[in-house]
C-alpha positions as CSV (number, residue, x, y, z in Angstrom):
1,M,31.9,56.9,40.4
2,S,28.9,55.9,38.3
3,S,26.9,52.7,38.3
4,K,24.9,51.0,35.6
5,I,21.7,49.1,36.2
6,Q,21.6,45.8,34.3
7,L,18.3,44.1,33.6
8,L,18.3,40.4,33.6
9,K,16.0,37.7,32.0
10,A,14.6,34.9,34.2
11,D,17.6,32.7,33.2
12,G,20.1,35.4,34.3
13,T,21.2,36.5,30.9
14,P,21.2,40.3,30.2
15,V,18.3,42.0,28.5
16,E,19.4,44.1,25.5
17,L,18.2,47.7,25.8
18,G,18.0,49.8,22.7
19,A,18.4,48.6,19.1
20,P,21.9,48.6,17.6
21,A,22.2,49.5,14.0
22,S,22.9,45.8,13.1
23,R,19.4,45.0,14.2
24,V,17.9,47.0,11.3
25,Q,16.8,44.7,8.5
26,K,15.6,45.2,5.0
27,L,12.4,43.7,3.9
28,E,12.9,40.9,1.3
29,P,11.9,41.8,-2.2
30,F,8.4,41.1,-3.4
31,N,8.6,38.0,-5.5
32,Q,6.6,37.5,-8.7
33,S,3.5,35.4,-8.6
34,V,0.6,34.7,-11.0
35,A,-2.0,37.4,-10.4
36,L,-5.2,35.9,-8.8
37,S,-3.4,32.6,-7.9
38,L,-4.6,31.1,-4.6
39,G,-3.1,29.3,-1.7
40,V,-5.1,28.0,1.3
41,E,-4.0,27.1,4.8
42,L,-6.2,25.4,7.4
43,E,-5.4,24.9,11.1
44,L,-7.2,21.8,12.3
45,Q,-8.1,20.3,15.6
46,L,-7.0,16.8,16.7
47,V,-9.4,15.2,19.3
48,N,-9.6,11.9,21.0
49,T,-12.6,9.6,20.4
50,H,-13.2,9.0,24.1
51,D,-14.5,12.4,25.3
52,Y,-13.7,14.4,22.2
53,D,-11.3,16.8,24.0
54,L,-8.1,17.9,22.2
55,A,-5.4,15.2,21.9
56,P,-1.6,15.9,21.6
57,Y,-1.1,13.7,18.5
58,A,0.3,16.2,16.0
59,E,3.7,14.4,15.8
60,D,2.1,11.0,15.2
61,M,-0.3,12.5,12.6
62,L,2.4,14.2,10.7
63,R,4.5,11.0,10.7
64,L,1.7,9.0,9.3
65,I,0.5,11.5,6.7
66,A,4.1,11.9,5.4
67,E,3.8,8.3,4.1
68,T,1.2,9.4,1.5
69,P,2.2,11.6,-1.5
70,L,-0.1,14.6,-1.4
71,P,-0.3,18.1,-2.8
72,G,0.6,20.9,-0.5
73,S,2.0,20.3,3.0
74,A,1.1,19.4,6.6
75,V,3.1,21.0,9.4
76,P,2.9,21.4,13.2
77,E,1.3,24.4,14.8
78,M,1.8,26.2,18.2
79,T,0.4,23.4,20.4
80,S,0.5,19.6,19.9
81,S,-3.2,19.2,19.4
82,M,-3.3,21.1,16.1
83,I,-1.8,20.8,12.7
84,E,-1.8,23.0,9.6
85,I,-2.4,21.8,6.1
86,S,-1.9,23.9,3.0
87,T,-2.4,23.6,-0.7
88,D,0.1,24.2,-3.5
89,V,-0.5,27.1,-5.8
90,C,-4.1,27.0,-7.1
91,H,-5.8,29.0,-9.8
92,S,-9.5,28.5,-8.9
93,A,-11.8,27.4,-6.1
94,Q,-12.1,24.1,-7.9
95,D,-8.3,23.7,-7.8
96,V,-8.5,24.3,-4.0
97,I,-11.1,21.6,-3.4
98,T,-9.3,19.2,-5.7
99,Q,-6.2,19.6,-3.5
100,L,-7.9,19.8,-0.1
101,T,-10.0,16.7,-0.6
102,P,-7.2,14.1,-0.8
103,I,-5.4,15.9,2.0
104,R,-8.6,15.7,4.1
105,D,-9.0,12.0,3.2
106,A,-5.4,11.2,4.2
107,L,-5.9,13.0,7.5
108,V,-9.0,11.1,8.3
109,K,-7.3,7.8,7.4
110,S,-4.3,8.6,9.6
111,A,-6.6,9.7,12.4
112,D,-8.5,6.4,12.3
113,K,-5.2,4.5,12.8
114,L,-4.5,6.6,15.9
115,N,-8.1,6.3,17.2
116,I,-8.5,10.1,17.1
117,A,-10.5,12.5,14.9
118,V,-9.9,15.6,12.9
119,V,-12.2,18.6,13.3
120,G,-12.7,22.0,11.8
121,G,-14.0,25.1,13.6
122,G,-12.3,28.2,15.0
123,T,-12.2,27.0,18.6
124,H,-12.5,23.7,20.4
125,P,-15.7,24.1,22.5
126,F,-14.5,23.0,25.9
127,Q,-10.8,22.5,26.0
128,E,-8.8,24.0,28.9
129,W,-5.9,26.1,27.7
130,H,-3.6,25.2,30.6
131,E,-3.7,21.6,29.5
132,R,-2.1,22.3,26.2
133,R,1.5,21.4,25.3
134,I,3.7,23.7,23.2
135,Y,4.9,21.8,20.1
136,D,8.6,21.1,20.4
137,K,10.0,23.5,17.8
138,P,12.4,26.4,18.3
139,R,10.1,29.1,17.1
140,F,7.2,27.9,19.2
141,R,9.4,27.6,22.3
142,E,10.6,31.2,21.7
143,L,7.0,32.5,21.3
144,S,6.0,30.6,24.4
145,E,8.7,32.3,26.4
146,L,7.8,35.7,25.0
147,Y,4.0,35.5,25.2
148,G,3.5,33.3,28.3
149,Y,0.0,31.8,28.7
150,L,-1.2,33.6,25.6
151,S,0.7,31.0,23.6
152,K,-1.4,28.1,24.9
153,Q,-4.5,30.3,24.6
154,F,-3.5,30.5,20.9
155,T,-4.9,27.0,20.5
156,I,-7.4,28.5,18.0
157,F,-7.9,27.5,14.4
158,G,-8.0,29.7,11.4
159,Q,-8.1,29.6,7.6
160,H,-5.6,31.8,5.7
161,V,-6.1,32.6,2.1
162,H,-3.2,33.9,-0.1
163,I,-4.0,35.8,-3.3
164,G,-1.4,36.4,-5.9
165,C,-0.7,40.1,-6.9
166,P,1.0,41.3,-10.0
167,D,3.6,43.5,-8.1
168,A,4.3,45.0,-4.7
169,D,2.4,48.2,-5.1
170,S,-0.6,46.3,-6.4
171,A,-0.4,44.1,-3.3
172,L,-0.7,47.0,-0.9
173,L,-3.6,48.4,-2.9
174,M,-5.2,45.0,-2.9
175,L,-4.7,44.7,0.9
176,H,-6.4,48.0,1.7
177,R,-9.3,47.3,-0.7
178,M,-9.8,43.9,0.9
179,S,-9.9,45.5,4.3
180,R,-13.4,46.8,3.6
181,Y,-14.5,43.2,3.3
182,I,-13.0,41.9,6.6
183,P,-16.5,41.8,8.2
184,H,-17.8,39.7,5.2
185,F,-15.0,37.2,5.6
186,I,-15.6,36.9,9.4
187,A,-19.3,36.4,9.2
188,L,-19.1,33.9,6.3
189,S,-16.5,31.8,8.1
190,A,-17.6,32.2,11.8
191,S,-17.3,28.9,13.6
192,S,-16.2,29.6,17.1
193,P,-19.2,30.4,19.4
194,F,-18.0,28.2,22.3
195,V,-14.9,28.7,24.5
196,Q,-14.1,26.8,27.7
197,G,-17.5,25.1,27.7
198,Q,-19.4,28.4,27.4
199,D,-21.4,30.0,24.7
200,T,-19.6,33.3,24.2
201,Q,-22.5,34.9,22.4
202,F,-20.0,35.7,19.6
203,D,-20.2,33.9,16.3
204,S,-16.4,34.3,16.0
205,S,-14.8,34.4,19.5
206,R,-11.4,33.2,18.0
207,L,-10.4,36.7,16.9
208,N,-10.6,38.0,20.5
209,S,-7.7,35.8,21.2
210,V,-5.7,37.2,18.3
211,F,-6.3,40.7,19.4
212,A,-4.4,40.0,22.7
213,F,-1.1,40.0,20.7
214,P,0.6,43.4,20.5
215,L,1.2,43.3,16.7
216,S,-2.3,42.3,15.7
217,G,-5.0,44.4,14.1
218,R,-4.6,46.3,10.8
219,A,-1.6,47.0,8.6
220,P,-0.4,50.6,8.3
221,F,-1.9,52.6,5.5
222,T,0.9,52.6,2.9
223,L,0.2,52.4,-0.9
224,S,3.8,52.1,-2.1
225,W,6.3,49.3,-1.4
226,K,9.1,51.8,-0.8
227,E,7.0,53.4,1.9
228,F,6.2,50.0,3.4
229,E,9.9,49.0,3.3
230,N,10.6,52.2,5.3
231,Y,8.0,51.3,7.9
232,F,9.4,47.8,8.2
233,E,12.9,49.1,8.7
234,R,11.8,51.5,11.4
235,M,10.0,48.7,13.2
236,T,13.1,46.4,13.0
237,R,15.2,49.3,14.4
238,T,13.0,49.2,17.6
239,G,13.9,45.5,18.1
240,V,10.2,44.6,18.3
241,V,10.1,43.1,14.8
242,R,12.5,40.8,13.1
243,S,10.4,39.5,10.2
244,M,7.0,39.7,8.6
245,K,6.0,36.7,10.8
246,D,6.0,38.9,13.8
247,F,3.0,40.8,12.5
248,Y,-0.4,39.2,13.4
249,W,-2.4,41.6,11.2
250,D,-5.7,40.7,9.7
251,I,-4.2,41.0,6.3
252,R,-0.4,41.1,5.7
253,P,1.8,41.1,2.6
254,K,3.9,37.9,2.0
255,P,6.7,39.1,-0.2
256,E,8.4,35.7,-0.4
257,F,5.2,34.4,-2.1
258,G,4.2,37.5,-4.0
259,T,0.8,37.5,-2.2
260,I,-1.2,39.1,0.4
261,E,-2.5,36.8,3.2
262,I,-6.0,37.2,4.7
263,R,-6.0,35.8,8.2
264,V,-9.4,36.5,9.7
265,F,-11.3,33.4,8.7
266,D,-12.2,30.8,11.3
267,T,-11.5,27.3,10.0
268,P,-14.7,26.1,8.5
269,L,-16.3,22.8,9.4
270,T,-15.8,21.5,5.8
271,V,-13.1,21.8,3.2
272,E,-15.9,22.6,0.7
273,R,-16.7,25.8,2.5
274,A,-13.0,26.6,2.8
275,A,-12.7,26.4,-1.0
276,A,-15.8,28.5,-1.4
277,L,-14.3,31.2,0.8
278,A,-11.1,31.2,-1.4
279,G,-13.3,31.6,-4.4
280,F,-15.0,34.6,-2.9
281,V,-11.6,36.2,-2.2
282,Q,-10.4,35.5,-5.7
283,S,-13.5,37.0,-7.2
284,L,-13.1,40.1,-5.2
285,A,-9.5,40.4,-6.2
286,A,-10.4,40.1,-9.9
287,W,-13.0,42.8,-9.5
288,F,-10.3,45.0,-7.9
289,L,-7.7,44.4,-10.5
290,Q,-9.9,44.6,-13.6
291,E,-12.3,47.4,-12.6
292,Q,-10.5,49.4,-9.9
293,P,-13.9,50.1,-8.3
294,F,-12.7,52.5,-5.6
295,M,-9.5,54.0,-4.1
296,P,-8.9,53.1,-0.4
297,T,-8.1,55.9,2.0
298,E,-6.9,56.1,5.6
299,D,-10.5,57.1,6.6
300,D,-11.7,53.7,5.6
301,Y,-10.3,52.6,8.9
302,L,-12.5,54.9,11.0
303,V,-15.2,52.2,11.1
304,Y,-12.8,49.2,10.7
305,T,-12.8,48.1,14.3
306,Y,-16.5,48.7,14.7
307,N,-17.3,46.6,11.6
308,R,-14.9,43.9,12.7
309,F,-16.5,43.7,16.1
310,Q,-20.0,43.6,14.7
311,A,-19.1,40.6,12.5
312,C,-17.4,38.7,15.3
313,R,-20.3,39.3,17.7
314,F,-23.3,38.9,15.5
315,G,-22.1,37.1,12.3
316,L,-24.5,37.5,9.4
317,D,-26.8,39.5,11.7
318,A,-24.2,42.3,12.1
319,V,-24.6,45.9,11.1
320,Y,-22.2,47.1,8.4
321,V,-21.1,50.7,8.1
322,D,-20.0,51.6,4.6
323,P,-16.6,53.2,4.9
324,A,-17.2,55.5,2.0
325,S,-20.8,56.7,2.5
326,G,-21.3,56.1,6.2
327,E,-24.5,54.2,5.5
328,H,-25.6,51.6,8.1
329,M,-27.1,48.4,6.7
330,P,-27.4,44.7,7.6
331,L,-24.1,43.0,6.8
332,R,-25.9,40.2,5.0
333,H,-27.4,42.7,2.6
334,H,-24.0,44.1,1.7
335,I,-22.6,40.6,1.2
336,L,-25.4,39.8,-1.2
337,Q,-24.9,43.1,-3.0
338,T,-21.2,42.4,-3.3
339,M,-21.8,38.9,-4.7
340,A,-24.1,40.4,-7.3
341,Q,-21.3,42.8,-8.4
342,L,-18.9,39.8,-8.6
343,E,-21.1,37.5,-10.8
344,W,-19.2,38.1,-14.0
345,H,-15.8,37.7,-12.4
346,S,-16.8,34.6,-10.5
347,E,-18.1,33.0,-13.7
348,A,-14.9,33.8,-15.5
349,L,-12.9,32.2,-12.6
350,N,-15.1,29.1,-12.4
351,A,-16.2,30.2,-8.9
352,T,-20.0,30.4,-9.5
353,Q,-20.6,27.2,-7.5
354,A,-18.4,28.5,-4.7
355,L,-20.2,31.8,-4.4
356,G,-23.6,30.0,-4.8
357,L,-22.8,27.9,-1.7
358,L,-22.0,31.1,0.3
359,R,-25.0,32.9,-1.1
360,T,-27.3,30.2,0.0
361,S,-25.8,30.4,3.5
362,V,-26.4,34.1,3.7
363,E,-29.9,33.9,2.3
364,S,-30.8,31.3,4.9
365,N,-28.8,33.2,7.6
366,H,-27.0,30.0,8.5
367,N,-23.2,29.9,9.0
368,D,-21.1,27.3,10.8
369,A,-21.5,29.1,14.2
370,R,-25.3,28.6,13.9
371,W,-24.9,24.9,12.9
372,L,-22.8,24.4,16.1
373,R,-25.3,26.2,18.3
374,E,-28.2,24.1,16.8
375,R,-26.3,20.9,17.6
376,Q,-25.7,22.0,21.1
377,Q,-29.4,23.0,21.6
378,K,-30.4,19.6,20.4
379,E,-27.8,17.4,22.1
380,R,-27.0,19.5,25.3
381,L,-23.5,18.0,25.3
382,L,-20.5,19.7,23.7
383,A,-18.6,16.5,23.3
384,E,-21.4,15.3,21.0
385,V,-21.2,18.5,19.1
386,V,-17.5,17.8,18.5
387,R,-18.2,14.2,17.5
388,Q,-20.8,15.4,14.9
389,S,-18.3,18.1,13.7
390,A,-15.7,15.4,13.1
391,I,-18.2,13.5,11.0
392,R,-19.0,16.6,9.1
393,F,-15.3,17.3,8.4
394,R,-14.9,13.7,7.2
395,D,-17.8,14.0,4.8
396,G,-17.5,17.6,3.6
């Protein structure tokens, strides 16, 4: 006589062991998009105007903003003190700011009616994760059940930039070329120095929270869509993955849009800087497509985690290790060298002003993380830092 051990979930339902053949899924086809087109998403903080802590007003904000015809969309995020806004398809950094500005203005107007404020930045400086509420949506409830307290700790705020690719293989090549510039993106957007009321000594502490998730980090090194499809099918066979949404990679393909999505940016304090970062991505992508400046290899990733950590910890003061030559240099120098290489492409894309804003930031060694620290050194009160950040978002 034999017995079979049955594992049960907390609610008493059985846990499925193994992955039946029916679980294997094919990756959806890579749709066509206009090469170098842009899409920008921003996750934003909702705070009260009493003590400037996070406030669970996402549902009310979304109801109010739905009354105003706007480009793009506004949707809920994991917890009820955050919302995500996104543009429609754009073709330049100027298009991005043209769309983000009226969305920002509508958000501010709606927030005023609710006596709350909207704030950028990668983390709220002093919120307590255990006070957060999961937004009432099936996927968020499912993620909360799977990831436990990590779901509430995921009350962090990022900018995602989509860049259109001419075809699926080009998208993977673009993804791995962009991976060399992950430290640049992190340092230029860093705006999360404070967590739980403490200065973390990181310019971007937000990405430490992302790394806690099991499917975060970098994409596998594949340069053909067929090879990537095989990888995806093998992952779904394990039962660990059901869709591309389950990957929290720094950059991931988005086949339904015909894009790759860069996810390492902290949400900037202003929509102007968000648009400038999109212009930088677009200029890089044009350089890659038109000049094919280098061929990525698996060995590029030998220094990937080190470069990523340096940018998170030190921002523009980071050390950058060139993946090809092994040369060590200040990250800010490599950013400026890269921008010089991109001048012709940024001019053709009407992104000269966008890169100029970022270049000035690098030359003065002043990103949003430094701005936040300077406010705290002057005010000695994080609530006041958040109040001033809300003003900056309203005006910028």
